[in-house]
C-alpha positions in Angstrom: 0.0 0.0 0.0 2.8 2.4 0.8 4.5 1.7 -2.5 1.3 2.5 -4.3 0.9 5.8 -2.5 4.6 6.6 -3.2 4.1 5.9 -6.9 1.0 8.1 -7.0 2.8 11.0 -5.4 5.8 10.7 -7.8 3.8 10.3 -11.0 2.4 13.8 -11.2 5.8 15.4 -10.6 7.3 13.3 -13.4 4.5 14.2 -15.7 5.0 17.9 -15.0 8.7 17.6 -15.5 8.2 15.8 -18.9 5.7 18.4 -19.9 8.0 21.4 -19.3 11.3 19.8 -20.4 10.7 20.3 -24.2 9.9 24.1 -24.0 12.8 24.7 -21.5 15.3 22.9 -23.8 13.9 24.8 -26.8 14.4 28.1 -25.1 17.9 27.2 -24.0 18.8 26.2 -27.5 17.5 29.4 -29.0 19.4 31.4 -26.4 22.6 29.6 -27.3 22.0 30.3 -30.9 21.2 34.0 -30.3 24.0 34.7 -27.8 26.7 35.5 -30.5 24.3 37.8 -32.3 23.3 39.7 -29.2 26.8 39.9 -27.8 28.2 41.1 -31.1 25.5 43.8 -31.5 26.1 45.0 -28.0 29.9 45.2 -28.3 29.6 46.8 -31.7 27.4 49.5 -30.3 29.7 49.9 -27.2 32.8 50.3 -29.2 31.3 52.8 -31.6 30.1 54.7 -28.5 33.6 54.8 -27.0 35.0 56.0 -30.3 32.4 58.8 -30.5 33.1 59.9 -26.9 36.8 60.0 -27.7 36.2 63.0 -29.9 35.4 65.1 -26.8 38.7 64.2 -25.2 40.6 66.9 -26.8 38.1 69.5 -25.6 38.3 68.2 -22.1 42.1 68.2 -22.0 42.4 71.8 -23.2 44.6 73.1 -26.1 47.8 73.2 -24.0 47.6 69.5 -23.0 46.5 68.5 -26.5 49.5 70.3 -28.0 51.9 68.7 -25.5 50.6 65.2 -26.3 51.0 65.7 -30.0 54.5 67.2 -29.5 55.6 64.3 -27.4 54.1 61.8 -29.9 55.8 63.4 -32.9 59.1 63.4 -31.0 58.6 59.8 -30.0 58.2 58.9 -33.7 61.4 60.8 -34.7 63.6 59.5 -32.0 62.4 56.0 -31.0 64.9 53.3 -31.9 63.7 51.2 -34.7 62.8 47.7 -33.5 62.0 44.6 -35.6 58.3 44.5 -36.5 56.8 41.2 -35.5 53.4 39.6 -36.1 51.0 40.9 -33.6 49.4 37.5 -33.0 52.6 35.6 -32.6 54.8 38.0 -30.7 54.2 38.5 -27.0 55.5 41.8 -25.8 56.9 42.3 -22.3 55.1 45.1 -20.7 57.6 45.5 -17.9 60.4 46.7 -20.2 61.4 50.4 -20.0 60.8 50.8 -23.8 57.2 49.5 -23.5 56.5 51.6 -20.5 57.7 54.7 -22.4 55.4 53.7 -25.3 52.4 53.3 -22.9 53.0 56.9 -21.7 52.4 58.3 -25.2 49.0 59.5 -26.2 47.7 58.4 -22.7 44.3 59.9 -23.4 41.9 58.3 -21.0 42.7 54.6 -22.0 42.0 55.2 -25.7 44.9 56.5 -27.8 43.0 57.3 -31.1 40.1 56.2 -33.3 39.9 54.7 -36.8 37.0 55.1 -39.1 36.4 53.2 -42.4 33.3 54.5 -44.0 33.1 51.9 -46.8 32.5 49.1 -44.2 30.9 51.3 -41.4 33.9 50.8 -39.0 34.2 53.3 -36.1 36.5 51.8 -33.5 38.7 52.9 -30.6 42.5 52.3 -30.8 44.3 51.0 -27.8 48.1 50.6 -27.0 49.4 47.1 -27.8 48.1 44.0 -29.3 47.6 41.6 -26.4 44.6 39.3 -26.3 42.5 41.6 -23.9 43.2 44.6 -26.0 42.1 43.0 -29.3 39.0 41.6 -27.8 37.7 45.2 -27.1 38.9 47.1 -30.2 41.8 47.8 -32.5 45.3 47.5 -31.2 48.3 49.6 -32.2 51.3 47.5 -33.0 54.2 48.4 -30.6 57.4 49.1 -32.6 55.6 51.0 -35.3 54.9 54.8 -35.5 52.3 56.3 -33.2 49.1 57.2 -35.2 49.7 60.9 -35.4 51.0 61.1 -39.0 54.3 62.6 -40.1 56.8 62.3 -42.8 58.6 58.9 -43.0 56.2 57.2 -40.5 54.2 54.0 -40.8 51.6 53.2 -38.1 50.1 49.7 -38.0 46.6 49.0 -36.5 45.5 45.5 -35.7 42.1 44.1 -35.4 40.4 40.6 -35.2 38.4 38.9 -37.8 36.1 36.1 -36.7 35.7 37.1 -33.1 32.6 35.6 -31.8 31.4 38.6 -29.8 32.4 41.6 -32.0 32.7 42.5 -35.7 35.9 44.7 -35.6 37.7 43.9 -38.9 35.4 41.2 -40.2 34.7 43.1 -43.4 38.2 44.5 -44.1 38.3 42.2 -47.1 35.6 44.4 -48.7 37.8 47.5 -48.7 38.8 48.5 -52.2 41.8 50.4 -53.7 41.4 54.1 -53.7 38.9 54.2 -50.7 39.6 56.2 -47.6 39.9 55.6 -43.9 40.5 58.2 -41.1 42.5 58.3 -37.9 41.8 60.8 -35.1 44.0 61.4 -32.1 44.1 64.5 -29.7 42.2 66.6 -32.1 44.3 65.8 -35.1 42.5 64.3 -38.1 44.3 62.2 -40.6 43.0 60.9 -43.9 44.5 57.9 -45.8 43.8 56.6 -49.3 44.2 52.9 -49.8 47.2 52.3 -52.1 48.1 48.7 -51.4 46.2 45.5 -50.5 48.0 42.2 -50.0 47.8 38.9 -48.3 51.0 37.7 -46.6 52.3 34.9 -44.2 52.6 36.0 -40.6 56.4 36.2 -40.8 56.3 38.4 -43.9 56.4 41.9 -42.3 58.7 43.8 -44.6 55.8 45.8 -46.1 55.1 47.2 -42.6 58.5 49.1 -42.5 58.5 52.8 -42.9 59.2 54.3 -46.3 61.3 57.4 -46.5 59.2 60.5 -47.2 55.9 58.8 -46.9 53.1 59.0 -44.3 51.6 55.4 -44.2 49.1 53.5 -42.1 48.3 49.8 -42.4 45.2 48.0 -41.2 46.0 44.3 -40.5 43.8 41.3 -39.7 43.8 37.5 -40.0 42.6 35.7 -43.1 41.0 33.6 -44.4 38.0 33.9 -42.1 38.0 31.2 -39.5 41.4 29.7 -40.7 43.8 32.6 -39.9 46.8 31.2 -41.6 47.7 34.5 -43.4 47.5 38.2 -42.7 45.5 40.8 -44.8 47.3 44.1 -45.0 45.4 47.2 -46.2 47.8 50.1 -46.5 46.9 53.7 -47.1 49.0 56.8 -47.8 48.1 60.1 -46.1 46.3 62.7 -48.4 45.3 66.2 -47.6 42.1 67.0 -45.7 41.1 70.4 -44.7 39.5 70.9 -41.3 36.2 72.0 -42.8 35.6 68.6 -44.5 37.2 66.5 -41.8 34.1 65.8 -39.8 31.8 65.6 -42.8 33.9 63.0 -44.5 34.5 60.9 -41.4 30.7 61.1 -40.5 29.9 58.8 -43.4 30.2 55.9 -41.0 26.8 54.5 -40.2 25.7 52.1 -37.4 26.5 48.5 -38.4 23.6 46.4 -39.7 23.1 42.7 -39.5 25.9 40.6 -41.1 25.1 37.7 -43.2 25.9 35.1 -40.5 23.6 37.0 -38.1 20.7 36.9 -40.7 21.4 33.1 -41.0 21.2 32.6 -37.3 18.0 34.6 -37.0 16.5 32.7 -39.9 17.4 29.3 -38.2 15.6 30.5 -35.0 12.5 31.4 -37.0 12.5 28.0 -38.6 13.0 26.2 -35.3 10.1 28.1 -33.8 7.9 27.4 -36.8 8.7 23.6 -36.6 8.2 23.6 -32.8 4.9 25.4 -33.2 3.7 23.0 -35.8 4.6 20.0 -33.6 2.9 21.5 -30.7 -0.3 22.3 -32.6 -0.3 18.7 -34.1 0.2 17.2 -30.7 -2.5 19.3 -29.2 -4.9 18.4 -32.1 -4.3 14.7 -31.5 -4.9 15.1 -27.8 -8.2 16.9 -28.5 -9.2 14.2 -31.0 -8.5 11.5 -28.4 -10.4 13.3 -25.7 -13.4 13.8 -28.0 -13.3 10.2 -28.9 -13.5 9.1 -25.3 -16.6 11.3 -24.8 -18.8 9.7 -27.5 -22.0 7.9 -26.3 -20.6 4.6 -27.6 -17.4 5.0 -25.7 -19.2 5.9 -22.5 -21.5 2.9 -22.8 -18.5 0.7 -23.2 -16.8 2.3 -20.2 -19.9 1.9 -18.1 -20.2 -1.7 -19.1 -16.6 -2.3 -18.2 -16.9 -0.6 -14.8 -20.2 -2.3 -13.7 -20.0 -6.1 -14.4 -23.1 -8.2 -13.7 -23.4 -9.9 -10.4 -25.4 -13.1 -10.1 -28.1 -13.3 -7.3 -26.7 -16.6 -6.1 -23.5 -14.9 -5.3 
């Protein structure tokens, strides 16, 4: 008797758990699918917001502090000892060295050192010192050993960004940049305009094209390629061209908020398909349950049930 009571008390709980398990698992699966999309959209918005806020840094610092930062950066580019340029993803810099600490003190503008805008692919990102993992996860990293991004004759600055990062777009669409297009760098109130003059794919150890060229003001955007494989490096190099102050903001303002990427659309389409299939299965199951319930409520079924529940008993018994 106690076993029967125990079974009866457990059965309803088991039934309830079995009933809620499918929708809970479905919701969990959808959240897993949507997480990269939501995280990427949030981080893209946050990075663009930081880049926009950086424009106000020069005003907050005041003209004297801005001029001092630019003077020191220009001097650093002229006097810094040339070091071998190594792949940003393979080379681990030692932040405790005197050279690296001196580098970190340059353009120390409230964490962000500059911003880069690429209107053709709607990029507007903050630039940080160095290319360590934590830095590249939150934006673009300036490659230590190359010129600071303040422009100048015989300088070559290198800016590094991820492709294929699961939680941010960053340089995913750098492959779409074409020859002759423009990108912009802003730091401490100085606006720089670069026209793309060279696009190449190289091996990680092929860094010769990142060296400075006498008399030229160059900037290179670098990312891993192919997408998801990352065996090579895509280098997009621009040479500085004139830009008057009046058109600086108008040209750089061509950057628009990033829309959904193809992979995001594919994920959202998959979620819609899953929801449609789940809804169809639920409706079909509900219809079958309703049909079964209706079948048990017919007069014939009730008569059979009554006959089964009330068997004849003989008088003799």
